[in-house]
Every structure is written in C-alpha cells, then in structure tokens.
A tleap script that builds the chain and sets N, CA, C and O, in Angstrom:
source leaprc.protein.ff14SB
mol = sequence {
  NMET LEU ARG LEU LEU LEU PHE LEU LEU ILE
  LEU PHE CYS LEU GLU LEU GLY VAL PHE LEU
  LEU LEU LEU PRO TRP THR SER LEU TRP GLU
  GLN ASN PHE PHE LEU VAL ARG TYR PRO VAL
  LEU VAL ARG TYR LEU LEU ASN HIE TYR VAL
  ARG GLY GLY ILE SER GLY VAL GLY LEU LEU
  ASN VAL TRP ILE ALA VAL TYR GLU PHE ARG
  HIE PHE ARG ASN THR LEU THR ARG LEU GLU
  SER ARG CTHR
}
set mol.1.N position { 46.584 180.034 -114.811 }
set mol.1.CA position { 45.391 179.590 -115.501 }
set mol.1.C position { 45.319 177.961 -115.620 }
set mol.1.O position { 44.259 177.357 -115.454 }
set mol.2.N position { 46.381 177.405 -115.882 }
set mol.2.CA position { 46.395 175.855 -115.949 }
set mol.2.C position { 46.139 175.278 -114.642 }
set mol.2.O position { 45.656 174.148 -114.568 }
set mol.3.N position { 46.446 176.020 -113.501 }
set mol.3.CA position { 46.178 175.526 -112.192 }
set mol.3.C position { 44.585 175.574 -111.903 }
set mol.3.O position { 44.025 174.665 -111.291 }
set mol.4.N position { 43.986 176.578 -112.337 }
set mol.4.CA position { 42.570 176.784 -112.194 }
set mol.4.C position { 41.807 175.555 -113.040 }
set mol.4.O position { 40.903 174.896 -112.525 }
set mol.5.N position { 42.210 175.368 -114.180 }
set mol.5.CA position { 41.682 174.485 -115.069 }
set mol.5.C position { 41.739 172.991 -114.473 }
set mol.5.O position { 40.740 172.277 -114.394 }
set mol.6.N position { 42.872 172.652 -114.112 }
set mol.6.CA position { 43.196 171.475 -113.488 }
set mol.6.C position { 42.218 171.199 -112.277 }
set mol.6.O position { 41.547 170.181 -112.107 }
set mol.7.N position { 42.272 172.221 -111.542 }
set mol.7.CA position { 41.407 172.095 -110.266 }
set mol.7.C position { 39.884 171.975 -110.719 }
set mol.7.O position { 39.118 171.285 -110.046 }
set mol.8.N position { 39.473 172.600 -111.780 }
set mol.8.CA position { 38.076 172.569 -112.169 }
set mol.8.C position { 37.803 171.209 -112.764 }
set mol.8.O position { 36.679 170.725 -112.625 }
set mol.9.N position { 38.748 170.554 -113.417 }
set mol.9.CA position { 38.677 169.223 -113.881 }
set mol.9.C position { 38.491 168.223 -112.768 }
set mol.9.O position { 37.633 167.341 -112.786 }
set mol.10.N position { 39.362 168.429 -111.793 }
set mol.10.CA position { 39.150 167.520 -110.587 }
set mol.10.C position { 37.820 167.717 -109.777 }
set mol.10.O position { 37.229 166.803 -109.202 }
set mol.11.N position { 37.481 168.859 -109.804 }
set mol.11.CA position { 36.173 169.008 -109.037 }
set mol.11.C position { 34.975 168.583 -109.953 }
set mol.11.O position { 34.000 168.045 -109.430 }
set mol.12.N position { 35.014 168.791 -111.213 }
set mol.12.CA position { 34.014 168.233 -112.170 }
set mol.12.C position { 33.990 166.666 -112.040 }
set mol.12.O position { 32.910 166.102 -111.858 }
set mol.13.N position { 35.067 166.012 -112.122 }
set mol.13.CA position { 35.164 164.564 -111.971 }
set mol.13.C position { 34.580 164.057 -110.693 }
set mol.13.O position { 33.760 163.141 -110.631 }
set mol.14.N position { 35.076 164.738 -109.651 }
set mol.14.CA position { 34.437 164.436 -108.421 }
set mol.14.C position { 32.976 164.525 -108.168 }
set mol.14.O position { 32.323 163.667 -107.572 }
set mol.15.N position { 32.464 165.751 -108.722 }
set mol.15.CA position { 31.018 165.861 -108.612 }
set mol.15.C position { 30.146 164.952 -109.450 }
set mol.15.O position { 29.088 164.459 -109.060 }
set mol.16.N position { 30.741 164.765 -110.739 }
set mol.16.CA position { 30.006 163.893 -111.637 }
set mol.16.C position { 30.042 162.408 -111.022 }
set mol.16.O position { 29.039 161.694 -111.020 }
set mol.17.N position { 31.181 162.038 -110.542 }
set mol.17.CA position { 31.367 160.727 -109.916 }
set mol.17.C position { 30.376 160.421 -108.786 }
set mol.17.O position { 29.717 159.381 -108.762 }
set mol.18.N position { 30.305 161.368 -107.860 }
set mol.18.CA position { 29.411 161.236 -106.772 }
set mol.18.C position { 28.034 161.240 -107.306 }
set mol.18.O position { 27.276 160.400 -106.822 }
set mol.19.N position { 27.545 162.075 -108.266 }
set mol.19.CA position { 26.249 162.095 -108.764 }
set mol.19.C position { 25.879 160.733 -109.384 }
set mol.19.O position { 24.808 160.193 -109.106 }
set mol.20.N position { 26.771 160.184 -110.224 }
set mol.20.CA position { 26.545 158.929 -110.871 }
set mol.20.C position { 26.519 157.831 -109.924 }
set mol.20.O position { 25.749 156.880 -110.057 }
set mol.21.N position { 27.408 157.953 -108.901 }
set mol.21.CA position { 27.451 156.820 -107.941 }
set mol.21.C position { 26.172 156.743 -107.004 }
set mol.21.O position { 25.818 155.652 -106.558 }
set mol.22.N position { 25.515 157.854 -106.724 }
set mol.22.CA position { 24.441 157.689 -105.883 }
set mol.22.C position { 23.063 157.817 -106.565 }
set mol.22.O position { 22.104 157.185 -106.121 }
set mol.23.N position { 22.949 158.642 -107.659 }
set mol.23.CA position { 21.698 158.722 -108.263 }
set mol.23.C position { 20.892 157.649 -108.567 }
set mol.23.O position { 19.691 157.715 -108.307 }
set mol.24.N position { 21.496 156.413 -109.213 }
set mol.24.CA position { 20.646 155.264 -109.622 }
set mol.24.C position { 19.931 154.712 -108.432 }
set mol.24.O position { 18.924 154.036 -108.642 }
set mol.25.N position { 20.355 154.932 -107.142 }
set mol.25.CA position { 19.706 154.321 -106.132 }
set mol.25.C position { 18.750 155.177 -105.222 }
set mol.25.O position { 18.398 154.860 -104.086 }
set mol.26.N position { 18.430 156.181 -105.826 }
set mol.26.CA position { 17.455 157.160 -105.136 }
set mol.26.C position { 16.046 157.178 -105.864 }
set mol.26.O position { 15.901 156.659 -106.970 }
set mol.27.N position { 15.156 157.720 -105.275 }
set mol.27.CA position { 13.788 157.767 -105.757 }
set mol.27.C position { 13.675 158.585 -106.984 }
set mol.27.O position { 12.770 158.362 -107.789 }
set mol.28.N position { 14.630 159.608 -107.184 }
set mol.28.CA position { 14.758 160.381 -108.301 }
set mol.28.C position { 14.722 159.634 -109.559 }
set mol.28.O position { 14.085 159.975 -110.556 }
set mol.29.N position { 15.575 158.417 -109.420 }
set mol.29.CA position { 15.880 157.642 -110.564 }
set mol.29.C position { 14.668 156.870 -111.007 }
set mol.29.O position { 14.454 156.610 -112.191 }
set mol.30.N position { 13.890 156.517 -110.024 }
set mol.30.CA position { 12.627 155.635 -110.337 }
set mol.30.C position { 11.419 156.359 -110.749 }
set mol.30.O position { 10.453 155.787 -111.256 }
set mol.31.N position { 11.485 157.740 -110.509 }
set mol.31.CA position { 10.295 158.557 -110.836 }
set mol.31.C position { 10.854 159.801 -111.628 }
set mol.31.O position { 10.839 160.931 -111.140 }
set mol.32.N position { 11.309 159.542 -112.781 }
set mol.32.CA position { 11.784 160.676 -113.638 }
set mol.32.C position { 10.996 160.828 -114.953 }
set mol.32.O position { 10.123 160.015 -115.257 }
set mol.33.N position { 11.300 161.823 -115.684 }
set mol.33.CA position { 10.537 162.122 -116.906 }
set mol.33.C position { 10.576 161.013 -118.000 }
set mol.33.O position { 9.585 160.733 -118.675 }
set mol.34.N position { 11.746 160.420 -118.126 }
set mol.34.CA position { 11.955 159.571 -119.275 }
set mol.34.C position { 11.257 158.199 -118.855 }
set mol.34.O position { 10.828 157.507 -119.778 }
set mol.35.N position { 11.122 157.793 -117.686 }
set mol.35.CA position { 10.308 156.554 -117.464 }
set mol.35.C position { 8.874 156.791 -117.429 }
set mol.35.O position { 8.128 155.818 -117.534 }
set mol.36.N position { 8.383 157.985 -117.290 }
set mol.36.CA position { 7.008 158.276 -117.586 }
set mol.36.C position { 6.666 158.481 -119.161 }
set mol.36.O position { 5.615 158.056 -119.640 }
set mol.37.N position { 7.552 159.102 -119.850 }
set mol.37.CA position { 7.446 159.396 -121.184 }
set mol.37.C position { 7.525 158.305 -122.016 }
set mol.37.O position { 6.800 158.184 -123.003 }
set mol.38.N position { 8.575 157.289 -121.600 }
set mol.38.CA position { 8.943 156.142 -122.455 }
set mol.38.C position { 8.895 154.931 -121.563 }
set mol.38.O position { 9.902 154.493 -121.008 }
set mol.39.N position { 7.635 154.377 -121.436 }
set mol.39.CA position { 7.517 153.231 -120.393 }
set mol.39.C position { 8.320 151.917 -120.882 }
set mol.39.O position { 8.411 150.993 -120.073 }
set mol.40.N position { 8.810 151.801 -121.948 }
set mol.40.CA position { 9.734 150.809 -122.500 }
set mol.40.C position { 11.140 150.832 -121.778 }
set mol.40.O position { 11.821 149.818 -121.627 }
set mol.41.N position { 11.479 152.002 -121.380 }
set mol.41.CA position { 12.819 152.137 -120.670 }
set mol.41.C position { 12.742 151.661 -119.221 }
set mol.41.O position { 13.766 151.507 -118.555 }
set mol.42.N position { 11.520 151.431 -118.740 }
set mol.42.CA position { 11.489 151.021 -117.337 }
set mol.42.C position { 12.243 149.729 -117.110 }
set mol.42.O position { 13.018 149.596 -116.163 }
set mol.43.N position { 12.001 148.784 -117.994 }
set mol.43.CA position { 12.565 147.424 -117.929 }
set mol.43.C position { 14.124 147.522 -117.841 }
set mol.43.O position { 14.745 146.705 -117.160 }
set mol.44.N position { 14.729 148.476 -118.498 }
set mol.44.CA position { 16.192 148.682 -118.613 }
set mol.44.C position { 16.732 149.479 -117.402 }
set mol.44.O position { 17.612 149.051 -116.656 }
set mol.45.N position { 16.106 150.710 -117.275 }
set mol.45.CA position { 16.719 151.616 -116.281 }
set mol.45.C position { 16.631 151.268 -114.808 }
set mol.45.O position { 17.465 151.632 -113.979 }
set mol.46.N position { 15.480 150.484 -114.526 }
set mol.46.CA position { 15.276 149.977 -113.133 }
set mol.46.C position { 15.995 148.551 -112.900 }
set mol.46.O position { 15.931 147.973 -111.815 }
set mol.47.N position { 16.629 148.080 -113.925 }
set mol.47.CA position { 17.428 146.828 -113.827 }
set mol.47.C position { 18.654 147.090 -112.743 }
set mol.47.O position { 19.267 148.153 -112.844 }
set mol.48.N position { 18.963 146.305 -111.883 }
set mol.48.CA position { 19.978 146.453 -110.912 }
set mol.48.C position { 21.422 146.517 -111.614 }
set mol.48.O position { 22.338 147.237 -111.217 }
set mol.49.N position { 21.483 145.656 -112.718 }
set mol.49.CA position { 22.726 145.629 -113.381 }
set mol.49.C position { 22.946 146.890 -113.958 }
set mol.49.O position { 24.072 147.378 -113.859 }
set mol.50.N position { 22.063 147.491 -114.537 }
set mol.50.CA position { 22.267 148.863 -115.206 }
set mol.50.C position { 22.609 149.869 -114.270 }
set mol.50.O position { 23.471 150.726 -114.464 }
set mol.51.N position { 21.838 149.732 -113.133 }
set mol.51.CA position { 22.232 150.728 -111.979 }
set mol.51.C position { 23.637 150.581 -111.455 }
set mol.51.O position { 24.357 151.520 -111.114 }
set mol.52.N position { 23.964 149.242 -111.427 }
set mol.52.CA position { 25.342 149.057 -110.875 }
set mol.52.C position { 26.401 149.578 -111.821 }
set mol.52.O position { 27.436 150.090 -111.394 }
set mol.53.N position { 26.122 149.439 -113.162 }
set mol.53.CA position { 27.136 149.819 -114.102 }
set mol.53.C position { 27.213 151.376 -114.220 }
set mol.53.O position { 28.284 151.902 -114.521 }
set mol.54.N position { 26.089 152.120 -113.987 }
set mol.54.CA position { 26.156 153.499 -113.973 }
set mol.54.C position { 26.881 153.881 -112.704 }
set mol.54.O position { 27.656 154.834 -112.781 }
set mol.55.N position { 26.735 153.270 -111.561 }
set mol.55.CA position { 27.337 153.524 -110.279 }
set mol.55.C position { 28.952 153.237 -110.472 }
set mol.55.O position { 29.796 153.886 -109.853 }
set mol.56.N position { 29.268 152.221 -111.375 }
set mol.56.CA position { 30.575 151.875 -111.469 }
set mol.56.C position { 31.270 152.974 -112.207 }
set mol.56.O position { 32.419 153.303 -111.912 }
set mol.57.N position { 30.546 153.578 -113.218 }
set mol.57.CA position { 31.228 154.674 -114.058 }
set mol.57.C position { 31.410 155.844 -112.982 }
set mol.57.O position { 32.448 156.506 -113.026 }
set mol.58.N position { 30.502 156.103 -112.083 }
set mol.58.CA position { 30.610 157.118 -111.101 }
set mol.58.C position { 31.794 156.892 -110.212 }
set mol.58.O position { 32.523 157.805 -109.825 }
set mol.59.N position { 31.947 155.628 -109.909 }
set mol.59.CA position { 33.118 155.255 -108.975 }
set mol.59.C position { 34.455 155.459 -109.696 }
set mol.59.O position { 35.453 155.876 -109.109 }
set mol.60.N position { 34.426 155.156 -110.944 }
set mol.60.CA position { 35.538 155.552 -111.876 }
set mol.60.C position { 35.986 156.991 -111.858 }
set mol.60.O position { 37.158 157.350 -111.745 }
set mol.61.N position { 34.860 157.838 -111.991 }
set mol.61.CA position { 35.083 159.285 -111.972 }
set mol.61.C position { 35.681 159.732 -110.582 }
set mol.61.O position { 36.579 160.570 -110.507 }
set mol.62.N position { 35.171 159.172 -109.593 }
set mol.62.CA position { 35.674 159.558 -108.347 }
set mol.62.C position { 37.228 159.019 -108.139 }
set mol.62.O position { 38.047 159.609 -107.434 }
set mol.63.N position { 37.464 157.942 -108.786 }
set mol.63.CA position { 38.929 157.495 -108.690 }
set mol.63.C position { 39.787 158.475 -109.391 }
set mol.63.O position { 40.813 158.943 -108.895 }
set mol.64.N position { 39.276 158.799 -110.691 }
set mol.64.CA position { 40.136 159.740 -111.489 }
set mol.64.C position { 40.327 160.935 -110.837 }
set mol.64.O position { 41.429 161.478 -110.915 }
set mol.65.N position { 39.243 161.538 -110.075 }
set mol.65.CA position { 39.450 162.815 -109.400 }
set mol.65.C position { 40.435 162.732 -108.212 }
set mol.65.O position { 41.184 163.675 -107.958 }
set mol.66.N position { 40.425 161.585 -107.484 }
set mol.66.CA position { 41.304 161.317 -106.376 }
set mol.66.C position { 42.764 161.176 -107.052 }
set mol.66.O position { 43.705 161.786 -106.545 }
set mol.67.N position { 42.932 160.464 -108.065 }
set mol.67.CA position { 44.051 160.278 -108.591 }
set mol.67.C position { 44.735 161.599 -109.102 }
set mol.67.O position { 45.902 161.869 -108.819 }
set mol.68.N position { 43.966 162.367 -109.838 }
set mol.68.CA position { 44.395 163.647 -110.292 }
set mol.68.C position { 44.782 164.763 -109.144 }
set mol.68.O position { 45.622 165.653 -109.278 }
set mol.69.N position { 44.002 164.513 -108.030 }
set mol.69.CA position { 44.382 165.395 -106.802 }
set mol.69.C position { 45.568 164.909 -106.185 }
set mol.69.O position { 46.339 165.743 -105.709 }
set mol.70.N position { 45.856 163.643 -106.111 }
set mol.70.CA position { 47.082 163.090 -105.493 }
set mol.70.C position { 48.418 163.507 -106.411 }
set mol.70.O position { 49.536 163.634 -105.911 }
set mol.71.N position { 48.153 163.683 -107.705 }
set mol.71.CA position { 49.247 163.948 -108.620 }
set mol.71.C position { 49.086 165.313 -109.305 }
set mol.71.O position { 49.491 165.584 -110.435 }
set mol.72.N position { 48.452 166.116 -108.482 }
set mol.72.CA position { 48.262 167.602 -108.940 }
set mol.72.C position { 49.487 168.257 -109.457 }
set mol.72.O position { 49.527 168.780 -110.571 }
set mol.73.N position { 50.624 168.216 -108.519 }
set mol.73.CA position { 51.800 169.043 -108.776 }
set mol.73.C position { 52.511 168.383 -110.036 }
set mol.73.O position { 52.929 169.108 -110.939 }
set mol.74.N position { 52.644 167.004 -110.088 }
set mol.74.CA position { 53.191 166.329 -111.283 }
set mol.74.C position { 52.442 166.820 -112.569 }
set mol.74.O position { 53.059 167.298 -113.522 }
set mol.75.N position { 51.190 166.688 -112.548 }
set mol.75.CA position { 50.391 167.085 -113.820 }
set mol.75.C position { 50.483 168.456 -114.209 }
set mol.75.O position { 50.505 168.799 -115.391 }
set mol.76.N position { 50.542 169.308 -113.175 }
set mol.76.CA position { 50.624 170.717 -113.344 }
set mol.76.C position { 52.120 171.024 -114.032 }
set mol.76.O position { 52.256 171.844 -114.940 }
set mol.77.N position { 53.075 170.349 -113.541 }
set mol.77.CA position { 54.588 170.603 -114.041 }
set mol.77.C position { 54.517 170.094 -115.475 }
set mol.77.O position { 55.106 170.730 -116.348 }
set mol.78.N position { 53.854 169.020 -115.769 }
set mol.78.CA position { 53.869 168.437 -117.125 }
set mol.78.C position { 53.137 169.374 -118.120 }
set mol.78.O position { 53.590 169.575 -119.246 }
set mol.79.N position { 52.045 169.913 -117.690 }
set mol.79.CA position { 51.300 170.799 -118.432 }
set mol.79.C position { 52.003 172.218 -118.789 }
set mol.79.O position { 52.014 172.760 -119.894 }
set mol.80.N position { 52.567 172.670 -117.627 }
set mol.80.CA position { 53.402 173.885 -117.832 }
set mol.80.C position { 54.570 173.858 -118.686 }
set mol.80.O position { 54.967 174.854 -119.290 }
set mol.81.N position { 55.239 172.481 -118.748 }
set mol.81.CA position { 56.344 172.413 -119.557 }
set mol.81.C position { 56.096 172.223 -121.040 }
set mol.81.O position { 57.021 172.351 -121.843 }
set mol.82.N position { 54.898 171.928 -121.405 }
set mol.82.CA position { 54.476 171.811 -122.697 }
set mol.82.C position { 54.102 173.237 -123.307 }
set mol.82.O position { 54.250 173.414 -124.516 }
set mol.83.N position { 53.684 174.119 -122.599 }
set mol.83.CA position { 53.354 175.449 -123.157 }
set mol.83.C position { 54.564 176.388 -123.107 }
set mol.83.O position { 54.470 177.540 -123.531 }
savepdb mol mol.pdb
quit
C-alpha cells in the first residue's frame, strides 16, 4: 500500500509541476474566467514575473518528483520501518 501511495505522490508532483511550468505561457492563461470576471487581475496575472514565479513553483514540483523517484527505495524502506 505504501508503494502505491508513494508512486501516486510522485505522479501527482510530476503532473502538477508540468502543469504549473507550462500553463502560464499558454493562451489558456491569457483567456480564462478570472481575467474576464475580475479585470483588475489582468495587471498581475499577465505580468511576466508572476508567470515566471508560477513556473518556478512548477519546476520545484518536477524536481521533487524526480528526487523522490530516484530515492524511491530509500523512502519506501524508511516508511515501512515506521509502521
């Protein structure tokens, strides 16, 4: 069971990371519900620094996923020893 949960954590971090890394630079980001509904957000959400920050969080998530994948056995052994 722990193996499956750890694998799902890795998969979640990887998917979230890729999503956050790429989304701010697509047309979906520029034409979404929140920008239409709240025009005051346009100034902030279309700022390249904000986009870069969100992409940075995505890159961090990808790095966490790669790290956990590379240390899968060690993490699994540590978790199994606790239970």
